[in-house]
Each structure stands twice: as C-alpha cells, then as structure tokens.
C-alpha positions as CSV (number, residue, x, y, z in Angstrom):
1,X,29.3,62.1,-29.1
2,X,25.9,61.2,-30.4
3,X,25.3,59.3,-27.5
4,X,25.9,61.8,-25.4
5,X,23.3,63.7,-27.8
6,X,20.8,60.8,-27.6
7,X,21.5,60.4,-23.4
8,X,20.7,64.3,-23.0
9,X,17.6,65.0,-25.5
10,X,16.3,61.5,-23.5
11,X,16.5,63.3,-20.0
12,X,15.2,66.9,-21.2
13,X,11.6,65.9,-19.9
14,X,12.4,65.2,-16.3
15,X,14.7,68.1,-16.3
16,X,11.8,69.7,-15.7
17,X,12.5,72.6,-19.1
18,X,9.7,73.1,-21.3
19,X,9.2,73.3,-25.1
20,X,7.9,77.0,-25.8
21,X,5.5,75.3,-27.8
22,X,4.6,73.8,-24.1
23,X,4.9,77.8,-22.8
24,X,2.5,79.2,-24.9
25,X,-0.5,77.1,-24.4
26,X,-0.3,77.3,-20.4
27,X,-2.2,81.5,-20.8
28,X,-5.5,80.0,-20.9
29,X,-4.3,79.6,-17.2
30,X,-4.3,83.3,-16.7
31,X,-7.3,84.5,-15.1
32,X,-8.1,86.4,-11.5
33,X,-5.7,89.4,-10.0
34,X,-4.1,90.7,-13.0
35,X,-1.5,93.4,-13.4
36,X,-0.5,95.2,-16.2
37,X,3.4,96.1,-16.3
38,X,4.2,98.7,-19.6
39,X,7.9,99.8,-17.8
40,X,10.4,97.7,-19.9
41,X,12.8,98.0,-17.1
42,X,10.6,95.5,-15.5
43,X,9.6,92.9,-19.0
44,X,12.0,90.3,-17.1
45,X,9.8,90.1,-14.5
46,X,6.6,89.4,-16.2
47,X,5.5,85.7,-16.3
48,X,3.7,86.3,-20.0
49,X,3.7,89.7,-22.6
50,X,0.6,90.1,-24.9
51,X,0.0,92.2,-27.0
52,X,-3.6,94.7,-26.3
53,X,-5.9,94.6,-29.6
54,X,-8.9,95.9,-30.9
55,X,-9.8,94.0,-33.4
56,X,-11.5,90.3,-31.9
57,X,-11.3,87.8,-34.3
58,X,-7.7,87.8,-34.0
59,X,-7.5,87.8,-30.3
60,X,-6.0,84.4,-28.6
61,X,-8.1,85.5,-25.3
62,X,-11.1,87.9,-25.0
63,X,-11.6,88.6,-21.3
64,X,-13.7,90.4,-19.0
65,X,-12.6,92.7,-17.1
66,X,-14.0,91.8,-14.0
67,X,-14.5,94.9,-11.3
68,X,-14.4,92.6,-8.1
69,X,-10.7,90.4,-7.3
70,X,-13.4,88.0,-6.1
71,X,-15.8,86.9,-9.1
72,X,-12.3,87.0,-10.9
73,X,-12.1,83.1,-11.0
74,X,-12.6,81.5,-14.2
75,X,-10.5,81.8,-17.5
76,X,-10.6,84.7,-19.5
77,X,-12.0,86.6,-16.7
78,X,-9.1,89.3,-15.1
79,X,-9.7,91.6,-12.3
80,X,-7.0,94.2,-13.2
81,X,-5.4,95.2,-9.9
82,X,-3.5,98.7,-10.1
83,X,-0.4,97.8,-7.3
84,X,2.2,94.5,-8.3
85,X,2.0,93.5,-4.8
86,X,-2.1,92.0,-5.2
87,X,-1.8,90.7,-8.5
88,X,-1.7,86.6,-9.3
89,X,-0.2,87.6,-12.7
90,X,2.0,90.2,-14.2
91,X,1.5,90.8,-17.8
92,X,4.1,92.6,-19.7
93,X,1.9,94.8,-22.3
94,X,3.7,95.3,-25.9
95,X,3.3,97.1,-28.8
96,X,4.5,95.1,-31.0
97,X,2.4,92.0,-31.7
98,X,5.2,89.5,-33.2
99,X,6.7,90.2,-29.5
100,X,3.8,88.5,-27.5
101,X,2.9,85.7,-26.3
102,X,-1.0,85.8,-27.3
103,X,-2.7,88.6,-27.7
104,X,-6.0,90.3,-25.7
105,X,-9.5,91.9,-25.9
106,X,-11.5,93.1,-23.6
107,X,-14.9,92.6,-23.7
108,X,-17.8,94.4,-22.1
109,X,-20.3,91.2,-22.1
110,X,-18.6,88.6,-19.7
111,X,-20.4,85.4,-21.3
112,X,-18.1,86.6,-24.7
113,X,-15.1,85.4,-22.2
114,X,-13.1,83.4,-23.8
115,X,-9.6,81.5,-24.4
116,X,-8.8,80.5,-28.0
117,X,-5.6,77.9,-27.4
C-alpha cells in the first residue's frame, strides 16, 4: 500500500495537477479584457474569485482600469468589459474576503498599478 502511495505522489507532477499554492500565484497573469461576474450561479465558470477591497495596503493587486482594450497589456491593467463573450478572463466577485483567491483595489493612476506576490 505504501508503495502505491509513493508511486502516486511521484507521478503527480506529470499528471498536470497543480497544487493550490501554485494556482494562487497565477493571479499576476490576469490582465487584458476582464469580465466581473457577480451572479453566484456562474461562480464555477470563473477562473478566479476576487474580493474588491477599499484599502490599497491590503490588496494583492492594485489595478488600473483602462478605458481602451488595446492598452490593457500589462499586469494589473484591466479593461473591464460589460459582456462575457469578449473577456480574456472571467472573475467572480465575492463579498467575503476569506473566499477570494486574491484581493483587488482599483487606482486612478496607471503608474500605481502593481501585482504583489
């Protein structure tokens, strides 16, 4: 039995199963056209769960909201689209901070946009 468990653990990297900690670090790659889903029925279709915070100091990502989709080409620069069909990433917005994969704070200055790992 121990032999099977050891074999299974050694094969995990080759099975394409990503640990939760590795998937959580992936939030810095979220940029471009973003759709913010607020309907809990579609929570499972979202790539990440986010919490929109009021305080910049506690945010994992400080995001600049770009008005043109073509200029949203850097980490923490988002073009928030009103339609899900044109989005690069679909994010579910939660009211509970402990349920979120990462927290977001929106800024008005593009140079303040950053992703904290």
